[in-house]
N, C-alpha and C positions, 0 to 999 in steps of 0.2 A: 746670614748667621752672625757674622762679626758685629753687625750693627746692633743686633739684639744683645750681644754680650756687653758691649760698652755702655749701652743705655741702662742695662740692669745693674752694672757695676757702679755707674754714676748714681743710680737710685739708692744703692747700698751706702755709698759714700755720703749721700745727702742725709740718709737716716742716721748715720753716725755723726752727723753735724760737722762734716768736713768740707761742705760745699758752700761757697758764697756766690750769690747771683746778683746781677745788677751792675751797670757800668761803673758808677761811682765807687761802690763797695769793692769791686774787683780791682780797680786802679789803686785804691787805698791798700789793699792786701799786697799788691805787687810792690808798691812803694815801701812797705814795711817788711819786705822780703819774706812774707809768710806764705804767699801763693807758690805752690810747687808746679802747677800746671794750669794754663788758662785755655778754656774751650770757647771758641768764637764761631758764631754761625756765619755761613757764607752770604746770608741775606742781610747782614748788618749794614747800617748806613756807612758811606765812605768815611764820614767824620769819625764815627765810633771805631771803625776798623783801624784807621790810622792811629787814633789815640791809644787804643789798647795794644796794637802791635808795636808801636814806638816805645811805650812804657815797658813792655815785655823784653824787647831787645835791649833797652838801656839797663834794666835791672837783671838781665840774663835769666829770665823766666821763660821756660819753653811754652809754646802755645800751639794748639792744633785747630784746624778748621773742621767744622761739622756741617752736615747738609743744610739744615734750616733751623730757625728759631723755635718752631713748634716741636721738633724732635728733641731739642735741648730742654725745653720747658717740660715736656711730657716725661722725660727721663727723671726729673726731680719732682714730679707731681704738681707742677705749677702751670700757669698759662705760658704763652710764648716767652722765651728767655733768649736774649741775643748773646750774652756772655756770662760764663760762670768760671769761678776759680776753685781749684781743689787745693786745700792746704794740709794735705797729708802725703808724705813721701811715698808710702806704700801704694795707696790708691792711684797717685799720679803716675808712678812707674808702670803699673799694670794697665792703666788707661792708655798710656803712650804706646805700649806694645800693641794693644787692640786697635788703635787708630792709625797705626803705620801702614 
């Protein structure tokens, strides 16, 4: 049940244009302190995982792990996505509670 809640909320955030996907764009958002929450799939490559988690820790941006890239992509109506950033505090706070 929870899984469906967070995926539909992520879809809503995406329609509100509050979601950035793709490794480079997410890292850029984190650097510019615009990302409020980063979602990273557990099947991301070790390199991507290290890069994104290190950036998040350095800039103090919370991040959560999700099952896999297909689930993440499907939630925002795209193909597989390894990492997405939410740049809206409200959506980020709600997603955090759903993913805990």
